N, C-alpha and C positions, 0 to 999 in steps of 0.2 A: 774773682772780683771783687773786690772789697766793695764795701760801702761802706758810702762817706757824708758825710751831715756835715754841710756849712751853717753854725749860729752868726750870726751879726747885729752886734750891741750898739745899737743907735739911737739916743733920741730924735735926733734932726729925722734921720731916718725910717722914724716908728710913725714919728707924725708924716711923714711924704714930703718934708722940707728937703730931703736928699739922697738924689741915687745910691745904693747897694754897689756901688763900684767894684771895691773889694773882694767882697763875696763872689762877685763875677767872675772877677780875675783869679780865685782860689779852684772855680768849677773850674773853669777853662787849664788851668796849670796842673792841677791834679786828671782830669780828664783826658789832661794827653799824653800820659802816662795810659797803656791798652789795662791795667791790673786794678784800676782805680773806676768808680763809678760814684758820680754824686745822688743820693736818691732820696735827701730830708736837706729843705732849706730852710730856716727861719730868720726873721727880722725882728727883733724885740727891741725893749729900752733901755738902757740901761737901768737894770732894775733886779737885783742879787737875786729874790724868788721867783723871778720869772727864769733867771738862769739857770737856777737851782732844779725848779722843776719842768724845764723844757729838757736839760740833762739824764736828769731822771727817767725821763719815759725814754728817751731813747738809745740807753742805756738796759735797761731794765727789762723794755720792751725787745731788746736786739733788732734796732732798727739801723744799728749802723755800728763799723767795723771802726773805723775814725771818725770823732768829729774835731772840729777845727771850730774854734771860734774868732772871731776880728773883733777889737775896740776895748775900751774899757781898763785896759793895760797901762793906764800911765796915772799921776797925781791927782788929779781932778778928783773931787769931792764923789764925782758922779761913778767915779769908775769905779766898780765893784767885782769886775770878772773873775780877778784872781782869788776871793772871799769866796765865793760865789761858787766855780770849781775845786775851791777844800773843801766846801761844805758835799758836794756830790758825789769827789773823787773818795774808794777807801786804799788806794795804793799813791802815791807820788813817784814820777819816776824826775826828778830833778837833773840828771845829767843831759835833757832834753832841752829842757828851756835853758841851763847854765850856756849849753853847746851853740841856740842859736844868738844869745848875748854877745858871747863871743867874739863868734866870726862877725855877729851884725855891726861890732864893737872898732871893727875892720875898716869900715865903711863909714858910718858913723859914731861920733864918740856920746850922742844919746841915747844910744842903744841901750845902755848898761844902764837907764832908767824905764825902761821897760820890767817892768812886775811883774809878766806872764810866769805861769806853771802849768807842769804839764805829769797826767796822770789815767789811773786804771781805776775804771769802775766794771765790774761784771767783767765781761770780754770786752772789750770796748777802750780803746786810747782817744785821751780827752788833750789837746793840744790848744793853749794858747796865742794867738797871734795879735801884732801890733793890727791898729785900725787904719795904717794908709798899704793903698793899693798896694805898691813899692814893697814896705816893708815886710807885710806880711807873705809876700810870695818870695818875693827874697830869703826870710827865715825860713819860713818851708821846704826853699831850695836846698837849704845847708843837712837839712835833716832826712829829707825823701827817701835817699836810695838805704834807709834801713828801717824805714816805718816799716815796710811789707813783713822783714823778717819777724819784727815785733809784733807784730798781729800776729803771723805766723804761731810761734812761738803760745802769743796771751788764749789760742784757739786750739790750742792742741794737734799744730798740722807740723807742728818742725820742734824739736828736741834739744839742738846744740845749739850753742853762740860759738863752742874752743873750734879753735881749727885744729882737724884732726893731724897727730905726729907723726912725721914719714918713718918711715921703716930706712934704713942705713941699706 
């Protein structure tokens, strides 16, 4: 069972002016697969320092194998999720975010405006998702089938990515 943390970044949500529907939808989606359990949830304001501190705490204290952030990946001056994530991660995983943008742009061209990134800190994968419930779940669905293998490799439970050669 893989441990998942969900972090929603929303000034209005943090102030109690908006319900966090995206966080709830992500939890439902993640837990519909029997291998994942949401063990940590945070609703924070669009604040880079708060995000960095939350990510470091989760990763450095091994609270989760996977952190899914949602919100704060657009062009607004308050959208600082990628910058905070970059500050917290040790290594980037550009292919995840590139693939999500590519697949999502087949549904809506506006997907190319997402600035979300993905990366690794310690033994935890961090992925920035859009703030909209539909966009967040769609983007996660594009990559969800390969995440398990990535987590296993990161934790040392798997070592091979290549398909073995068949003997003739």
